[in-house]
N, CA, C and O of each residue as an XYZ file, in Angstrom:
392
protein
N       0.850     -1.170      0.000
C       0.000      0.000      0.000
C       0.896      1.234      0.000
O       1.872      1.303      0.747
N       0.558      2.200     -0.839
C       1.328      3.433     -0.954
C       1.110      4.313      0.281
O      -0.004      4.429      0.792
N       2.199      4.927      0.745
C       2.108      5.828      1.902
C       1.382      7.105      1.483
O       1.854      7.829      0.606
N       0.234      7.384      2.107
C      -0.579      8.540      1.727
C       0.108      9.865      2.025
O      -0.259     10.888      1.447
N       1.094      9.869      2.912
C       1.790     11.122      3.218
C       2.778     11.510      2.127
O       3.325     12.612      2.159
N       3.018     10.626      1.163
C       3.999     10.909      0.111
C       3.373     11.504     -1.153
O       4.083     11.797     -2.115
N       2.038     11.687     -1.157
C       1.380     12.231     -2.343
C       0.137     13.009     -1.933
O      -0.390     12.818     -0.837
N      -0.329     13.884     -2.813
C      -1.574     14.612     -2.517
C      -2.765     13.660     -2.501
O      -2.764     12.638     -3.189
N      -3.762     13.997     -1.725
C      -4.995     13.214     -1.687
C      -5.848     13.596     -2.886
O      -6.073     14.781     -3.134
N      -6.322     12.613     -3.626
C      -7.181     12.849     -4.766
C      -8.593     13.122     -4.273
O      -9.054     12.505     -3.313
N      -9.275     14.047     -4.931
C     -10.623     14.433     -4.534
C     -11.560     13.228     -4.427
O     -12.379     13.165     -3.511
N     -11.448     12.286     -5.340
C     -12.331     11.121     -5.322
C     -12.081     10.201     -4.129
O     -12.889      9.315     -3.853
N     -10.968     10.404     -3.418
C     -10.705      9.618     -2.216
C     -11.468     10.145     -1.002
O     -11.644      9.428     -0.018
N     -11.917     11.392     -1.072
C     -12.627     11.957      0.072
C     -14.092     12.259     -0.228
O     -14.873     12.482      0.697
N     -14.474     12.270     -1.492
C     -15.866     12.460     -1.883
C     -16.317     11.193     -2.591
O     -15.739     10.781     -3.597
N     -17.364     10.585     -2.041
C     -17.795      9.273     -2.524
C     -18.377      9.289     -3.930
O     -18.298      8.289     -4.643
N     -18.954     10.402     -4.333
C     -19.547     10.489     -5.665
C     -19.389     11.909     -6.197
O     -19.103     12.839     -5.443
N     -19.574     12.062     -7.479
C     -19.465     13.388     -8.066
C     -20.610     14.276     -7.596
O     -21.725     13.793     -7.400
N     -20.351     15.564     -7.415
C     -21.416     16.474     -6.971
C     -22.546     16.544     -7.989
O     -22.320     16.399     -9.190
N     -23.746     16.764     -7.508
C     -24.918     16.907     -8.372
C     -25.105     18.354     -8.821
O     -25.715     18.609     -9.860
N     -24.576     19.310     -8.034
C     -24.683     20.735     -8.335
C     -23.342     21.394     -8.067
O     -22.713     21.145     -7.039
N     -22.906     22.235     -8.997
C     -21.720     23.063     -8.786
C     -22.075     24.487     -9.194
O     -22.983     24.702     -9.997
N     -21.365     25.443     -8.643
C     -21.666     26.821     -8.986
C     -20.618     27.774     -8.464
O     -19.615     27.379     -7.870
N     -20.882     29.026     -8.703
C     -20.008     30.095     -8.236
C     -20.869     31.286     -7.865
O     -21.961     31.477     -8.402
N     -20.359     32.083     -6.938
C     -21.080     33.282     -6.540
C     -20.071     34.366     -6.230
O     -18.882     34.095     -6.061
N     -20.556     35.607     -6.157
C     -19.690     36.735     -5.863
C     -20.524     37.817     -5.203
O     -21.754     37.763     -5.188
N     -19.826     38.796     -4.660
C     -20.519     39.898     -3.994
C     -19.677     41.157     -4.114
O     -18.451     41.097     -4.208
N     -20.350     42.286     -4.110
C     -19.684     43.586     -4.112
C     -20.670     44.600     -3.552
O     -21.754     44.229     -3.102
N     -20.309     45.854     -3.576
C     -21.165     46.892     -3.030
C     -22.490     47.070     -3.748
O     -23.394     47.721     -3.224
N     -22.618     46.509     -4.928
C     -23.871     46.617     -5.675
C     -24.856     45.506     -5.316
O     -26.070     45.707     -5.347
N     -24.318     44.324     -4.972
C     -25.210     43.227     -4.651
C     -24.519     41.887     -4.647
O     -23.291     41.798     -4.675
N     -25.325     40.848     -4.611
C     -24.871     39.469     -4.583
C     -25.368     38.782     -5.846
O     -26.418     39.139     -6.381
N     -24.618     37.802     -6.318
C     -25.066     37.077     -7.493
C     -24.321     35.776     -7.660
O     -23.271     35.559     -7.054
N     -24.874     34.916     -8.488
C     -24.221     33.643     -8.715
C     -24.899     32.854     -9.816
O     -25.894     33.272    -10.408
N     -24.315     31.695    -10.060
C     -24.848     30.756    -11.036
C     -24.574     29.359    -10.509
O     -23.550     29.124     -9.869
N     -25.488     28.430    -10.776
C     -25.221     27.044    -10.432
C     -25.748     26.132    -11.528
O     -26.701     26.454    -12.238
N     -25.100     24.996    -11.637
C     -25.369     24.018    -12.676
C     -25.715     22.704    -11.993
O     -24.918     22.179    -11.216
N     -26.892     22.171    -12.275
C     -27.331     20.902    -11.692
C     -27.439     19.861    -12.797
O     -27.901     20.147    -13.902
N     -27.012     18.670    -12.482
C     -27.068     17.571    -13.434
C     -28.494     17.412    -13.971
O     -29.444     17.259    -13.202
N     -28.630     17.450    -15.298
C     -29.924     17.245    -15.930
C     -30.832     18.466    -15.951
O     -31.997     18.353    -16.333
N     -30.324     19.644    -15.546
C     -31.130     20.861    -15.508
C     -30.391     22.005    -16.190
O     -29.171     21.962    -16.352
N     -31.135     23.016    -16.582
C     -30.528     24.217    -17.150
C     -29.822     25.005    -16.055
O     -30.223     24.939    -14.893
N     -28.770     25.754    -16.408
C     -28.106     26.599    -15.402
C     -29.080     27.620    -14.836
O     -29.997     28.066    -15.525
N     -28.876     27.980    -13.589
C     -29.697     29.009    -12.942
C     -28.791     30.156    -12.507
O     -27.776     29.957    -11.840
N     -29.190     31.359    -12.906
C     -28.458     32.579    -12.560
C     -29.335     33.381    -11.603
O     -30.546     33.478    -11.803
N     -28.732     33.951    -10.572
C     -29.486     34.744     -9.608
C     -28.703     36.003     -9.255
O     -27.478     36.047     -9.376
N     -29.425     37.014     -8.823
C     -28.791     38.233     -8.324
C     -29.734     38.929     -7.357
O     -30.954     38.880     -7.510
N     -29.152     39.568     -6.372
C     -29.909     40.323     -5.376
C     -29.188     41.635     -5.122
O     -28.034     41.622     -4.695
N     -29.832     42.761     -5.372
C     -29.204     44.037     -5.022
C     -29.155     44.181     -3.501
O     -29.963     43.593     -2.782
N     -28.197     44.969     -3.027
C     -28.101     45.220     -1.588
C     -28.933     46.432     -1.208
O     -28.971     47.413     -1.951
N     -29.603     46.378     -0.059
C     -30.318     47.560      0.419
C     -29.324     48.683      0.734
O     -28.184     48.419      1.117
N     -29.754     49.911      0.574
C     -28.862     51.049      0.753
C     -28.257     51.104      2.155
O     -27.106     51.516      2.301
N     -28.998     50.701      3.190
C     -28.436     50.760      4.546
C     -27.262     49.798      4.718
O     -26.395     50.042      5.558
N     -27.213     48.710      3.943
C     -26.061     47.801      3.946
C     -24.899     48.451      3.201
O     -23.762     48.421      3.672
N     -25.180     49.035      2.045
C     -24.133     49.690      1.241
C     -23.449     50.775      2.063
O     -22.230     50.923      1.989
N     -24.213     51.538      2.846
C     -23.637     52.621      3.654
C     -22.708     52.098      4.748
O     -21.839     52.830      5.221
N     -22.881     50.839      5.154
C     -22.053     50.261      6.217
C     -20.831     49.527      5.686
O     -20.016     49.054      6.478
N     -20.681     49.418      4.375
C     -19.585     48.671      3.771
C     -18.253     49.397      3.943
O     -18.145     50.586      3.640
N     -17.241     48.680      4.429
C     -15.899     49.247      4.563
C     -15.341     49.522      3.176
O     -15.378     48.656      2.302
N     -14.822     50.734      2.975
C     -14.196     51.102      1.707
C     -13.199     52.222      1.990
O     -13.095     52.702      3.119
N     -12.469     52.631      0.959
C     -11.546     53.752      1.153
C     -12.307     55.032      1.464
O     -11.782     55.918      2.140
N     -13.526     55.135      0.982
C     -14.365     56.294      1.300
C     -15.062     56.162      2.654
O     -15.503     57.157      3.229
N     -15.159     54.939      3.159
C     -15.853     54.690      4.432
C     -15.030     53.720      5.290
O     -15.468     52.592      5.519
N     -13.855     54.129      5.765
C     -13.002     53.211      6.527
C     -13.591     52.802      7.880
O     -13.131     51.828      8.476
N     -14.584     53.513      8.368
C     -15.177     53.166      9.660
C     -16.412     52.274      9.509
O     -17.128     52.038     10.481
N     -16.660     51.782      8.303
C     -17.802     50.875      8.110
C     -17.621     49.591      8.902
O     -16.507     49.258      9.306
N     -18.705     48.874      9.124
C     -18.611     47.644      9.917
C     -19.025     46.384      9.142
O     -19.187     45.321      9.742
N     -19.195     46.489      7.835
C     -19.464     45.332      6.987
C     -18.347     45.258      5.950
O     -18.093     46.223      5.230
N     -17.685     44.107      5.881
C     -16.585     43.935      4.928
C     -17.067     43.190      3.687
O     -18.153     42.612      3.674
N     -16.243     43.215      2.654
C     -16.566     42.446      1.456
C     -16.613     40.953      1.778
O     -17.378     40.211      1.162
N     -15.800     40.509      2.739
C     -15.842     39.100      3.153
C     -17.204     38.751      3.744
O     -17.700     37.643      3.541
N     -17.812     39.687      4.474
C     -19.162     39.464      4.996
C     -20.153     39.271      3.844
O     -21.021     38.399      3.892
N     -20.004     40.097      2.814
C     -20.895     39.981      1.656
C     -20.677     38.661      0.922
O     -21.631     38.039      0.454
N     -19.408     38.234      0.823
C     -19.107     36.955      0.166
C     -19.753     35.802      0.931
O     -20.289     34.874      0.325
N     -19.702     35.860      2.265
C     -20.336     34.819      3.074
C     -21.851     34.833      2.868
O     -22.479     33.780      2.768
N     -22.429     36.029      2.806
C     -23.868     36.136      2.547
C     -24.221     35.538      1.190
O     -25.246     34.869      1.056
N     -23.380     35.773      0.184
C     -23.626     35.214     -1.152
C     -23.599     33.689     -1.105
O     -24.391     33.034     -1.783
N     -22.697     33.123     -0.314
C     -22.632     31.660     -0.176
C     -23.926     31.122      0.430
O     -24.467     30.122     -0.041
N     -24.415     31.780      1.465
C     -25.652     31.335      2.116
C     -26.835     31.449      1.150
O     -27.668     30.545      1.078
N     -26.908     32.553      0.411
C     -28.006     32.731     -0.550
C     -27.917     31.678     -1.653
O     -28.935     31.119     -2.061
N     -26.695     31.404     -2.140
C     -26.518     30.381     -3.179
C     -27.038     29.033     -2.684
O     -27.796     28.365     -3.387
N     -26.639     28.633     -1.485
C     -27.075     27.345     -0.956
C     -28.580     27.321     -0.711
O     -29.224     26.292     -0.916
N     -29.143     28.441     -0.276
C     -30.587     28.525     -0.088
C     -31.318     28.402     -1.424
O     -32.331     27.709     -1.519
N     -30.810     29.066     -2.443
C     -31.417     28.952     -3.775
C     -31.387     27.513     -4.276
O     -32.370     27.024     -4.832
N     -30.257     26.836     -4.077
C     -30.138     25.437     -4.506
C     -31.130     24.567     -3.741
O     -31.819     23.736     -4.333
N     -31.201     24.759     -2.428
C     -32.098     23.944     -1.602
C     -33.560     24.187     -1.952
O     -34.387     23.288     -1.800
N     -33.892     25.395     -2.420
C     -35.264     25.696     -2.818
C     -35.576     25.236     -4.236
O     -36.742     25.195     -4.630
N     -34.551     24.888     -5.005
C     -34.752     24.449     -6.386
C     -34.773     22.930     -6.543
O     -35.406     22.406     -7.460
N     -34.083     22.225     -5.651
C     -33.910     20.782     -5.801
C     -34.071     20.093     -4.448
O     -33.934     20.716     -3.395
N     -34.362     18.809     -4.501
C     -34.367     18.004     -3.292
C     -32.908     17.712     -2.936
O     -32.257     16.904     -3.598
N     -32.408     18.354     -1.915
C     -30.986     18.279     -1.582
C     -30.686     17.336     -0.427
O     -29.541     17.258      0.018
N     -31.666     16.637      0.055
C     -31.417     15.751      1.188
C     -30.360     14.703      0.849
O     -30.500     13.956     -0.120
N     -29.298     14.656      1.662
C     -28.243     13.654      1.497
C     -27.359     13.857      0.294
O     -26.695     12.910     -0.129
N     -27.315     15.049     -0.281
C     -26.537     15.306     -1.484
C     -25.270     16.105     -1.165
O     -25.174     16.739     -0.113
N     -24.308     16.069     -2.078
C     -23.068     16.841     -1.975
C     -23.171     18.046     -2.881
O     -23.464     17.906     -4.068
N     -22.933     19.245     -2.333
C     -23.076     20.459     -3.110
C     -21.904     21.420     -2.897
O     -22.097     22.458     -2.263
N     -20.705     21.127     -3.395
C     -19.645     22.142     -3.303
C     -19.928     23.278     -4.255
O     -20.380     23.043     -5.375
N     -19.672     24.506     -3.839
C     -19.902     25.665     -4.707
C     -18.667     26.513     -4.801
O     -18.670     27.534     -5.489
C-alpha cells in the first residue's frame, strides 16, 4: 500500500460520488449574485441588489469606519446560493460544493 503522506490526496478519495450541483457566486457593493449548474437541468443565474443601509455600512476607502466587509458579503452570497439550490432541488443527502 502506498504511503498517503507521500502524495496529494485525490478528490475522489474523500468524496464518494461526483457532486450533483456546482456553482459560483460573488458579492460587491452593488449586490450578490451567482450561477449554479445541476445535473440534468438548465443553469440558474441569480442576483440580489443590496439595500442602501447595507451599502452605507460597507468598509471602503471612502468609508473606513464601516462595519461590513466584502468578506461578509461573500459569506452572505454563499448562504443565498445554498438557499437557492435547496429551494430548487431536493438536496437531502446530497453533496453540493460551490
